[in-house]
C-alpha positions in Angstrom: -8.4 -35.0 -49.7 -11.3 -34.4 -46.9 -10.0 -35.5 -43.2 -13.1 -36.2 -40.8 -11.8 -36.6 -37.6 -13.8 -37.7 -34.4 -14.1 -35.4 -31.4 -15.1 -36.4 -28.1 -16.4 -34.5 -25.0 -14.7 -36.0 -21.3 -14.7 -35.2 -18.2 -11.1 -33.5 -18.0 -7.8 -35.7 -17.3 -7.1 -33.3 -14.5 -10.1 -33.4 -12.4 -10.8 -35.9 -10.2 -13.8 -38.3 -10.7 -16.9 -38.4 -8.5 -19.5 -41.1 -8.3 -22.7 -40.2 -7.3 -24.3 -41.1 -4.3 -27.0 -43.2 -5.9 -24.7 -45.3 -7.9 -26.4 -43.7 -10.9 -23.1 -42.4 -12.0 -20.3 -39.9 -12.5 -20.9 -36.2 -10.9 -20.2 -33.8 -14.5 -22.2 -30.5 -13.0 -19.8 -28.2 -12.5 -17.2 -30.4 -13.9 -14.8 -29.5 -16.5 -15.7 -30.9 -19.3 -12.7 -30.9 -22.3 -11.5 -33.4 -25.5 -10.5 -36.4 -25.4 -6.3 -36.2 -25.6 -6.5 -38.4 -28.1 -8.4 -36.6 -30.7 -6.9 -33.9 -29.4 -3.9 -36.0 -31.4 -6.0 -36.8 -33.9 -7.1 -33.3 -35.2 -3.7 -32.2 -34.9 -2.3 -35.0 -37.5 -4.4 -34.1 -39.6 -4.0 -30.2 -39.3 -0.7 -31.1 -40.1 -1.5 -32.9 -43.0 -3.5 -30.5 -44.5 -0.3 -28.0 -43.6 1.6 -30.4 -46.4 -0.8 -30.2 -48.9 -1.8 -33.8 -48.8 -5.4 -33.1 -47.4 -6.9 -29.6 -48.6 -10.8 -29.6 -46.1 -10.8 -30.3 -42.0 -13.9 -31.8 -40.3 -14.8 -32.3 -36.9 -17.3 -34.3 -35.9 -18.7 -35.0 -32.0 -22.1 -36.6 -31.1 -23.4 -34.6 -27.9 -25.7 -33.1 -26.1 -26.3 -29.5 -27.6 -24.5 -28.1 -25.3 -21.1 -29.6 -26.7 -21.2 -27.1 -29.4 -18.3 -25.2 -27.9 -16.3 -28.0 -27.6 -16.7 -28.5 -31.2 -15.9 -24.8 -31.2 -13.0 -25.6 -29.4 -11.4 -28.0 -32.6 -12.7 -25.3 -35.1 -10.2 -22.6 -33.0 -7.5 -25.7 -33.0 -8.0 -25.2 -37.1 -10.8 -27.3 -38.6 -12.4 -25.8 -41.4 -15.6 -27.3 -39.9 -17.8 -29.3 -37.6 -20.6 -31.5 -37.5 -22.5 -32.2 -34.5 -24.3 -34.7 -34.3 -27.0 -34.0 -31.2 -28.3 -36.7 -28.6 -29.1 -36.2 -24.8 -28.4 -40.3 -24.7 -25.6 -41.6 -23.6 -23.3 -43.7 -26.5 -21.6 -47.1 -27.4 -18.9 -47.3 -29.8 -20.9 -49.6 -32.1 -23.8 -46.7 -32.3 -21.1 -44.2 -32.6 -19.5 -46.0 -35.8 -22.7 -46.3 -37.2 -22.9 -43.1 -37.1 -19.3 -41.3 -38.4 -20.5 -44.5 -41.2 -23.4 -42.0 -41.9 -20.7 -38.9 -42.0 -18.8 -40.8 -44.2 -21.9 -41.3 -46.4 -22.9 -37.4 -46.3 -19.0 -36.0 -47.1 -16.8 -39.4 -48.4 -13.9 -38.6 -46.5 -10.7 -40.2 -47.5 -9.1 -40.3 -43.9 -10.4 -40.6 -41.3 -8.7 -40.4 -38.1 -9.9 -40.9 -34.5 -8.2 -41.7 -31.2 -7.5 -45.0 -30.2 -10.3 -45.1 -27.1 -11.6 -42.4 -24.8 -10.6 -41.6 -22.0 -14.1 -41.6 -19.9 -15.0 -45.6 -21.0 -11.0 -47.3 -22.4 -13.3 -48.9 -24.9 -10.4 -48.6 -27.9 -13.5 -50.5 -30.2 -15.2 -47.7 -32.2 -12.2 -46.9 -34.5 -12.1 -50.7 -35.1 -15.7 -51.2 -35.8 -16.2 -48.5 -37.7 -13.3 -49.9 -40.9 -15.2 -53.3 -40.5 -18.7 -51.6 -41.5 -16.9 -49.2 -43.8 -15.6 -52.2 -45.2 -11.9 -49.9 -45.4 -8.3 -50.8 -44.2 -8.2 -49.8 -41.1 -4.3 -48.9 -39.3 -4.5 -48.9 -35.9 -2.1 -47.5 -32.7 -0.7 -45.0 -34.6 2.9 -43.9 -33.4 3.8 -41.9 -37.8 1.3 -41.5 -40.2 2.5 -41.0 -43.2 0.1 -40.5 -46.6 1.7 -40.3 -50.2 -1.1 -40.8 -53.0 -3.5 -43.2 -52.1 -1.9 -45.2 -49.8 -0.9 -44.3 -46.0 2.3 -46.1 -44.1 1.3 -46.3 -40.6 3.9 -46.8 -37.8 1.9 -48.9 -35.1 2.3 -49.5 -31.5 2.4 -52.9 -30.3 3.0 -55.6 -27.7 6.7 -56.3 -29.6 7.7 -52.9 -30.1 7.0 -51.0 -33.6 4.9 -52.6 -37.0 5.0 -50.8 -40.0 1.9 -51.9 -42.4 0.4 -49.5 -46.0 -3.6 -49.3 -46.3 -4.8 -48.2 -49.8 -6.9 -45.0 -48.6 -10.1 -44.6 -48.0 -9.2 -45.5 -44.2 -9.2 -45.0 -40.8 -7.4 -44.5 -38.8 -6.3 -44.2 -34.9 -4.1 -42.8 -32.6 -1.7 -43.2 -29.9 -0.1 -41.0 -27.4 3.9 -40.2 -29.8 1.8 -39.2 -32.8 2.8 -35.8 -31.8 1.7 -33.3 -29.2 -1.8 -30.5 -29.9 -1.0 -26.9 -30.3 -1.8 -24.5 -28.4 -5.1 -22.5 -29.1 -4.6 -18.8 -29.5 -7.3 -16.0 -28.6 -7.4 -14.4 -32.5 -7.6 -18.2 -33.7 -10.7 -18.4 -30.5 -12.2 -15.4 -32.5 -12.1 -17.1 -36.0 -13.8 -20.4 -35.4 -17.2 -18.1 -34.3 -17.6 -17.6 -38.2 -16.7 -21.0 -39.3 -19.3 -23.2 -40.8 -20.8 -25.8 -37.9 -23.9 -28.3 -38.8 -25.8 -29.8 -36.6 -27.6 -33.0 -37.6 -30.4 -34.4 -35.2 -29.4 -37.9 -33.8 -32.6 -40.1 -34.8 -33.0 -38.0 -38.4 -30.4 -40.6 -39.0 -31.9 -43.6 -39.1 -29.2 -45.5 -36.9 -29.8 -48.7 -35.5 -28.5 -48.0 -31.8 -25.7 -51.4 -30.8 -26.0 -50.5 -27.2 -26.3 -53.9 -26.6 -25.0 -53.3 -22.4 -26.7 -52.1 -19.5 -24.6 -49.8 -16.8 -27.0 -50.9 -13.5 -24.1 -49.8 -11.0 -20.8 -47.6 -11.0 -18.8 -47.5 -7.5 -16.0 -45.7 -6.6 -12.5 -47.8 -5.9 -11.9 -48.9 -2.1 -10.2 -47.0 -0.3 -6.9 -47.6 0.5 -6.3 -48.4 4.7 -4.1 -47.2 6.5 -0.2 -49.3 6.8 1.1 -50.6 9.9 3.6 -50.8 10.9 6.0 -53.7 11.7 9.3 -54.1 13.9 10.8 -56.9 12.3 10.7 -59.3 9.2 9.2 -61.6 11.2 6.8 -59.3 12.6 5.6 -58.6 8.9 5.5 -62.2 8.1 3.0 -62.9 10.8 0.5 -59.7 9.7 0.9 -61.1 5.9 0.1 -64.4 8.0 -3.0 -63.2 9.8 -4.2 -61.4 6.8 -3.8 -64.9 5.0 -1.8 -63.3 2.0 1.1 -65.8 2.8 
């Protein structure tokens, strides 16, 4: 079994996001970039399936600028067999990402595609569902447990009412939730080994992918700053203050 894992690079979750003064986007210069946490979980699950003897090869793929190769090396150090880098300097929206991944599926013929349920930069939570629809294959989203046997995946999903367990025929798309696993720590010897693992670069334009970018962001703005609190002497003064602000 071959597993394809989507592996997006985002601003690290520990970084305090700053909006550019002109409102054209988020400051990324000099900011730490790292793997989307949900994608690290997706890769960890693929590696565990390989360690169980269920999968034979794990491929990580990203869509991003030329300097994203260091990010892919991180995925290789974590344990992936090889990497695919679709090179583009443009921002990619979910439908376009799904169409790119479909091209990689047609090329690699994986039996399982595992993606993070969403990326922490845009929180769209759309790519996995769109990919399954374009591929015309089953999907199991928000996975908190995955069991694969023969040509079937048994997936426990996190839903509003609790947990739901479904079975999907392979090939299929699975998107991962936080409770699925805890990604492994990368060791120095693994980082050194990653340098010799194969990485394929593909120019975005060569794929012939139709852009699905129907949305255009015109402006970015940070959340409004909270005003300082006001001390009141008693409940009556509190009620009066709330009425003055039109909250009561």
